[in-house]
C-alpha positions in Angstrom: -84.8 76.2 -13.7 -84.0 76.9 -17.3 -85.4 74.6 -19.9 -82.8 73.0 -22.1 -83.2 71.7 -25.6 -82.0 68.1 -26.0 -79.2 69.3 -28.3 -78.0 71.9 -25.8 -76.9 69.2 -23.4 -74.8 67.6 -26.1 -73.3 70.7 -27.7 -69.6 70.6 -28.0 -67.6 72.5 -25.3 -66.0 75.5 -26.9 -62.5 75.2 -25.4 -59.9 77.0 -27.5 -57.4 74.2 -27.1 -57.9 71.3 -24.7 -54.3 70.4 -25.2 -53.4 73.9 -24.1 -55.1 73.3 -20.8 -53.0 70.2 -20.2 -49.8 72.1 -21.2 -50.8 74.8 -18.8 -51.2 72.3 -16.0 -47.9 70.8 -16.9 -46.1 74.1 -17.0 -47.3 74.9 -13.5 -46.8 71.4 -12.2 -43.5 70.0 -13.4 -39.9 70.8 -12.6 -37.7 70.1 -15.6 -34.5 71.8 -14.5 -31.5 69.5 -13.9 -29.7 69.9 -10.6 -26.1 71.1 -10.6 -23.2 69.4 -8.9 -24.1 68.5 -5.4 -21.7 67.8 -2.4 -21.5 64.3 -1.0 -24.6 63.6 1.2 -24.8 61.7 4.4 -27.2 58.8 4.6 -29.7 60.8 6.5 -29.5 63.7 3.9 -30.0 61.1 1.1 -33.1 59.7 2.8 -34.5 63.2 3.3 -33.8 64.1 -0.3 -35.4 60.9 -1.6 -38.5 61.6 0.5 -38.8 65.2 -0.7 -38.3 64.0 -4.3 -41.2 61.6 -4.0 -43.4 64.4 -2.4 -42.5 66.8 -5.2 -43.2 64.2 -7.9 -46.5 63.3 -6.3 -47.5 66.9 -6.2 -46.5 67.8 -9.8 -48.0 64.7 -11.3 -51.2 65.4 -9.3 -51.7 68.8 -10.9 -51.7 67.3 -14.4 -53.9 64.4 -13.4 -56.3 66.7 -11.6 -56.6 69.0 -14.6 -57.3 66.1 -17.0 -59.8 64.6 -14.7 -61.6 67.9 -14.2 -61.8 68.5 -18.0 -63.1 65.0 -18.5 -65.7 65.4 -15.8 -67.0 68.7 -17.2 -67.5 67.0 -20.6 -69.8 64.3 -19.2 -73.4 64.2 -20.4 -75.7 65.5 -17.7 -77.7 62.3 -17.8 -74.7 60.0 -17.2 -74.3 58.3 -13.9 -73.2 60.6 -11.0 -72.6 63.4 -13.6 -73.7 66.2 -11.3 -71.5 65.1 -8.4 -68.5 64.7 -10.7 -69.0 68.1 -12.3 -69.3 69.8 -8.9 -66.2 68.1 -7.6 -64.3 69.2 -10.8 -65.4 72.8 -10.5 -64.6 72.9 -6.8 -61.1 71.6 -7.6 -60.7 74.3 -10.3 -61.6 76.9 -7.7 -58.7 75.8 -5.6 -56.4 76.2 -8.6 -57.5 79.6 -9.9 -57.5 81.3 -6.5 -54.0 82.3 -7.5 -54.4 85.2 -10.0 -51.5 84.0 -12.1 -53.1 80.6 -12.5 -56.4 82.3 -13.2 -54.9 84.3 -16.0 -53.4 81.2 -17.7 -56.6 79.3 -17.2 -58.5 82.1 -18.9 -56.1 82.4 -21.8 -56.2 78.7 -22.5 -60.0 78.7 -22.8 -60.9 77.5 -19.3 -63.8 80.0 -19.0 -65.5 78.2 -21.8 -65.6 75.2 -19.5 -67.4 77.3 -16.9 -69.8 78.6 -19.6 -70.6 75.1 -20.6 -71.2 74.1 -16.9 -73.7 77.0 -16.5 -75.8 75.3 -19.2 -76.1 72.2 -17.1 -79.7 71.1 -16.2 -78.4 70.5 -12.6 -78.7 73.5 -10.3 -75.8 72.3 -8.2 -73.6 72.3 -11.2 -74.7 75.8 -12.2 -74.1 77.0 -8.7 -70.5 75.5 -8.6 -69.9 77.0 -12.1 -70.9 80.5 -10.8 -68.5 80.2 -7.9 -65.7 79.1 -10.2 -66.4 82.1 -12.5 -66.3 84.6 -9.6 -63.1 83.1 -8.3 -61.4 83.1 -11.7 -62.2 86.7 -12.8 -61.5 88.2 -9.4 -62.4 91.8 -10.6 -59.5 91.5 -13.1 -60.3 93.5 -16.3 -58.6 91.1 -18.8 -60.4 88.1 -17.3 -63.7 90.0 -17.1 -63.4 90.7 -20.8 -62.5 87.1 -21.6 -65.6 86.0 -19.7 -67.7 88.4 -21.7 -66.2 87.0 -24.9 -67.3 83.5 -23.8 -70.8 84.8 -23.4 -70.8 84.4 -19.6 -72.2 87.8 -18.7 -75.3 87.2 -20.8 -75.7 83.7 -19.4 -75.5 85.0 -15.8 -78.1 87.7 -16.4 -80.4 85.2 -18.2 -80.1 82.7 -15.3 -80.9 85.4 -12.8 -84.0 86.3 -14.8 -85.2 82.7 -15.3 -83.7 80.4 -12.6 -83.4 82.6 -9.6 -85.8 80.7 -7.4 -83.0 78.7 -5.9 -81.4 81.0 -3.3 -78.0 79.4 -3.2 -77.7 79.6 -7.0 -79.1 83.2 -7.0 -76.5 84.3 -4.4 -73.6 82.7 -6.3 -74.8 84.2 -9.6 -74.9 87.6 -8.0 -71.4 87.2 -6.7 -70.2 86.2 -10.1 -72.1 89.2 -11.6 -70.3 91.6 -9.2 -66.9 90.1 -10.0 -67.7 90.4 -13.7 -68.6 94.1 -13.7 -66.7 95.6 -10.8 -64.0 98.2 -11.6 -64.7 97.7 -15.3 -66.5 100.6 -17.0 -66.9 98.7 -20.3 -68.5 95.8 -18.6 -70.8 98.1 -16.6 -71.9 99.5 -19.9 -72.6 96.0 -21.3 -74.6 95.1 -18.2 -76.5 98.3 -18.5 -77.3 97.5 -22.1 -78.8 94.2 -20.9 -81.3 96.2 -18.8 -79.4 95.6 -15.7 -81.3 98.2 -13.7 -84.6 96.6 -14.4 -83.1 93.2 -13.4 -81.8 94.4 -10.1 -85.2 96.1 -9.3 -87.2 93.0 -10.2 -85.0 90.8 -8.0 -85.3 93.2 -5.1 -89.0 93.3 -5.4 -89.4 89.5 -5.7 -86.8 88.5 -3.0 -86.9 91.5 -0.6 -87.3 89.0 2.3 -84.1 87.2 1.4 -81.3 89.0 3.3 -78.4 87.6 1.4 -79.9 88.5 -1.9 -80.7 92.1 -0.8 -77.1 92.5 0.5 -75.6 91.2 -2.8 -77.9 93.4 -4.9 -77.2 96.5 -2.8 -73.4 95.9 -3.0 -73.7 95.4 -6.8 -75.6 98.6 -7.2 -73.0 100.6 -5.2 -70.2 99.2 -7.3 -71.9 100.0 -10.5 -72.6 103.6 -9.4 -69.0 104.2 -8.3 -67.4 102.7 -11.4 -70.1 103.7 -14.0 -72.1 106.7 -12.7 -74.3 106.7 -15.8 -75.9 103.6 -14.4 -77.9 106.0 -12.2 -80.0 106.8 -15.3 -81.2 103.2 -15.4 -81.9 103.4 -11.6 -84.1 106.5 -12.3 -85.8 104.9 -15.3 -86.6 101.6 -13.4 -88.2 101.1 -10.1 -84.8 100.4 -8.5 -84.6 103.2 -5.9 -88.0 102.4 -4.4 -87.4 98.6 -4.6 -84.1 99.1 -2.8 -85.6 101.3 -0.1 -88.4 98.9 0.5 -86.1 95.9 0.7 -83.8 97.6 3.2 -86.8 98.5 5.4 -88.1 94.9 5.2 -84.8 93.7 6.7 -84.0 96.7 8.9 -82.9 94.7 11.9 -80.1 93.1 9.8 -76.8 95.1 10.1 -75.4 94.1 6.7 -78.7 95.0 4.9 -78.9 98.4 6.7 -75.3 99.3 5.9 -75.1 98.1 2.3 -78.6 99.2 1.5 -78.4 102.7 2.9 -75.0 103.1 1.2 -76.4 102.1 -2.2 -79.3 104.5 -1.8 -77.0 107.4 -0.8 -74.6 106.8 -3.7 -77.5 106.6 -6.2 -79.0 109.9 -4.9 -75.7 111.7 -4.9 -74.8 110.5 -8.4 -78.0 111.7 -10.0 -80.2 114.7 -8.9 -83.1 113.0 -10.6 -82.8 110.1 -8.1 -82.5 112.8 -5.3 -85.7 114.3 -6.5 -87.4 110.9 -6.7 -86.3 110.2 -3.1 -88.2 113.3 -1.9 -91.5 112.4 -3.6 -94.3 111.9 -1.0 -95.5 108.6 -2.5 -92.1 107.0 -1.8 -92.6 107.8 2.0 -88.8 108.0 2.3 -89.0 110.1 5.4 -91.0 107.5 7.3 -88.9 104.6 6.0 -85.6 106.3 6.9 -86.9 107.1 10.3 -87.7 103.4 10.8 -84.2 102.5 9.7 -82.6 104.9 12.1 -84.7 103.7 15.0 -83.7 100.1 14.2 -80.0 101.0 14.9 -78.4 99.7 18.0 -76.7 103.0 18.8 -75.0 101.5 21.9 -72.9 99.4 19.5 -71.2 102.3 17.7 -68.7 100.1 15.9 -71.4 98.0 14.2 -73.8 100.8 13.3 -71.5 103.8 12.6 -71.5 103.4 8.8 -75.2 102.8 8.4 -75.9 105.7 10.8 -73.8 108.0 8.6 -75.5 106.9 5.4 -79.0 107.3 6.9 -78.3 110.7 8.3 -77.0 111.8 4.9 -80.2 110.6 3.2 -82.3 112.4 5.8 -80.4 115.6 5.0 -81.1 115.0 1.3 -84.8 114.9 2.1 -84.7 118.5 3.4 -82.4 119.7 0.5 -83.8 120.9 -2.8 -82.2 119.0 -5.7 -79.8 121.1 -7.8 -80.6 121.9 -11.4 -81.6 118.7 -13.2 -78.6 117.0 -14.6 -77.9 113.4 -15.6 -74.5 111.9 -16.2 -73.7 111.0 -19.8 -74.9 107.5 -20.8 -71.5 106.8 -22.4 -68.4 106.7 -20.2 -66.4 109.9 -20.2 -63.3 107.9 -19.9 -61.9 107.9 -23.5 -59.3 105.2 -22.5 -62.0 102.7 -21.5 -62.4 99.9 -24.1 -65.8 99.5 -25.8 -67.0 95.9 -25.4 -69.5 94.1 -27.6 -71.9 91.8 -25.9 -70.5 88.2 -25.9 -72.2 85.4 -27.8 -75.4 83.8 -26.6 
């Protein structure tokens, strides 16, 4: 758990405009249009209309009240009575709202991600966990929301929490989900993560938590996404101990279908993206031949549907072991996509 200065818990929440959040909720939750001329209604129709009117009013008023209550709860001092429970309830309610991408966009534009950033600073692990889930749901791999989150300093916060507060498995898994949502399909965010020594972070987490299946799956999935969107990340894989750490973690959990599939896929993508990684895979000290053989033997080949992808990845890797790497070449560290925006690391 991260240590917090006394002043940190009391720092002002950096919301662009609190009133804007209420206006946002009102715009999504009220119906101001006046009905036109209506034909004469029967008593039964009037009763139904009155009932529906009450339901609509209840729903629209509820959205505004919910948003105000959520904002109020997230501003509570961590030491106040039931603060953790109230903040978790607020964040869970926000998750329901921002599952719709249009709402998520408005929430981000009105400064809502600063509320999530503030919640990540809570001294309560349950609040940090709920905040990570809210961030992941809000950004939804959307480039503009990812960039807003970076501007709010959230990418740096998530990375620092994974380095310093990763002993709680539920928090760690939620932070990894948030991290994937922050960098997936965004070359510029991949570069920012790489600049934060992301390869070393993933390698260290794989080494420390290789017995934790959920963590290994999340890290393998994250690695695959980074390689596909930002191939230059393979240089960081080569410079860190990530390839060996990934291979060892997959073998450690070789009886788990998800670990086998996601792990072998990540290793294959890394080796195909960078011939230096391919050469590293073939080094005797890595014992990749023995480890891949163990992985293959762990497959339940009678269940073709469940093992087909992992089998294909492992067989590709075994072929790479018998193939000489091509002339040494590393992809450029900077993205070759001239249209990709260049992002600066968000504030601490």
